[in-house]
C-alpha positions in Angstrom: -76.6 -27.4 87.3 -72.9 -27.7 86.7 -71.1 -26.1 83.7 -70.6 -29.5 82.1 -74.3 -30.3 82.4 -75.2 -27.0 80.8 -72.8 -27.6 77.9 -74.2 -31.1 77.4 -77.8 -29.7 77.4 -76.8 -27.0 74.9 -75.1 -29.7 72.7 -78.3 -31.7 72.7 -80.4 -28.7 71.9 -78.1 -27.7 69.0 -78.1 -31.2 67.6 -81.9 -31.4 67.8 -82.4 -28.1 66.1 -80.0 -29.0 63.3 -82.0 -32.2 62.8 -85.2 -30.2 62.7 -83.9 -27.8 60.2 -82.7 -30.6 58.0 -86.2 -32.2 58.1 -87.8 -28.9 57.1 -85.3 -28.4 54.4 -85.9 -31.9 53.0 -89.7 -31.5 52.8 -89.2 -28.1 51.3 -86.8 -29.5 48.6 -89.5 -32.1 47.8 -92.1 -29.4 47.4 -94.2 -30.8 50.2 -95.5 -27.5 51.6 -98.2 -29.1 53.7 -95.5 -31.2 55.5 -93.4 -28.1 56.0 -96.3 -26.2 57.5 -97.3 -29.1 59.7 -93.8 -29.5 61.1 -93.3 -25.8 61.6 -96.6 -25.6 63.4 -95.6 -28.5 65.7 -92.2 -26.7 66.5 -94.0 -23.4 67.2 -96.4 -25.2 69.6 -93.4 -26.8 71.4 -91.6 -23.5 71.7 -94.8 -21.9 73.1 -95.2 -24.7 75.6 -91.6 -24.3 76.7 -92.1 -20.6 77.0 -95.2 -21.1 79.3 -93.2 -23.6 81.3 -90.3 -21.1 81.8 -92.8 -18.5 83.2 -94.3 -20.5 86.1 -91.7 -19.5 88.6 -90.3 -23.0 89.1 -86.9 -22.8 87.4 -85.4 -26.1 88.6 -88.5 -28.0 87.8 -88.7 -26.3 84.3 -85.1 -27.1 83.6 -85.4 -30.7 84.6 -88.5 -31.1 82.3 -86.9 -29.4 79.3 -83.7 -31.4 79.8 -85.6 -34.7 79.9 -87.7 -33.7 76.9 -84.7 -32.6 74.8 -82.6 -35.7 75.6 -85.2 -38.3 74.4 -87.2 -39.3 77.5 -91.0 -39.5 77.0 -92.1 -36.4 78.9 -95.4 -34.5 78.5 -96.2 -31.4 80.4 -99.0 -28.8 80.3 -99.3 -25.5 82.1 -103.0 -24.9 82.8 -102.3 -22.4 85.6 -99.2 -21.1 87.4 -98.9 -23.1 90.6 -99.3 -21.2 93.8 -96.8 -21.5 96.6 -95.0 -24.6 95.4 -91.5 -25.5 96.6 -89.4 -25.6 93.4 -86.5 -27.7 94.8 -88.9 -30.3 96.2 -90.9 -30.7 93.0 -87.7 -30.9 90.9 -86.4 -33.6 93.2 -89.6 -35.6 92.8 -89.6 -35.1 89.1 -85.9 -36.2 88.8 -86.7 -39.3 90.8 -89.7 -40.0 88.5 -87.5 -39.5 85.4 -84.9 -41.9 86.8 -87.7 -44.5 87.0 -88.2 -44.5 83.2 -85.8 -45.1 80.4 -85.9 -43.8 76.8 -88.7 -45.6 75.1 -89.7 -47.5 78.2 -92.0 -45.3 80.2 -93.5 -41.9 80.4 -93.8 -39.0 82.8 -96.6 -36.5 82.5 -96.7 -33.3 84.5 -99.7 -30.9 84.8 -99.2 -27.5 86.4 -102.4 -26.1 87.9 -102.9 -24.5 91.4 -100.6 -27.4 92.4 -98.7 -30.0 90.4 -99.7 -33.4 89.2 -97.0 -35.9 88.2 -98.0 -39.1 86.5 -95.5 -41.9 86.0 -96.2 -44.8 83.6 -93.8 -47.8 83.2 -93.9 -51.6 83.4 -93.1 -52.6 87.0 -92.5 -49.3 88.7 -89.9 -49.2 91.5 -91.4 -46.8 94.0 -88.4 -46.9 96.3 -87.0 -43.9 94.5 -89.9 -41.8 95.7 -90.3 -43.1 99.3 -88.5 -40.3 101.0 -89.7 -37.6 98.6 -93.5 -37.9 98.7 -96.0 -38.5 101.5 -98.6 -41.2 101.3 -101.3 -38.5 101.2 -99.7 -37.1 98.0 -100.0 -40.4 96.2 -103.3 -40.1 94.5 -103.2 -43.6 92.9 -100.7 -46.3 92.4 -100.5 -49.7 90.6 -97.5 -51.7 89.5 -97.6 -49.8 86.2 -98.6 -46.2 87.1 -98.4 -43.7 89.9 -100.2 -40.4 90.2 -98.7 -37.8 92.6 -100.6 -34.7 93.6 -98.6 -31.9 95.1 -100.9 -29.2 96.5 -100.0 -25.6 97.0 -98.7 -24.7 100.5 -100.8 -22.4 102.7 -99.3 -18.9 102.8 -97.8 -19.4 106.3 -96.0 -22.6 105.2 -94.4 -21.2 102.1 -90.6 -21.4 102.1 
């Protein structure tokens, strides 16, 4: 990631946190303690989820997901288990192509980390050409014109890069 990209990401993060603080402050000023607690709980869960993501040993993938999440794309992710022997650069490239296929408010990418990685892409009229050189037909679990599920399995130990 280039310095300018890092600064842009930090700017987005700072802006988002200031918006969040303002929301908490507004509910607090109105005396709505239930709303304050609910929002704080939601922010704690997001921070915990981001923490789990940063610990899976796939820094490029984690950064791409967090950047997309913080810049407004509809991205969901869950860490069930730390993936075993997954090539970070390859998963990040597939994820970035998937994110390029959606627009803010016009699609969703969902990623599940388990022994491998599952990437689900939802959007009206998917253009799969962005993925053709990145995934094999065997990795495409299912595909329609509106959704695609990609299953990246862990590499056997001798194939690990």
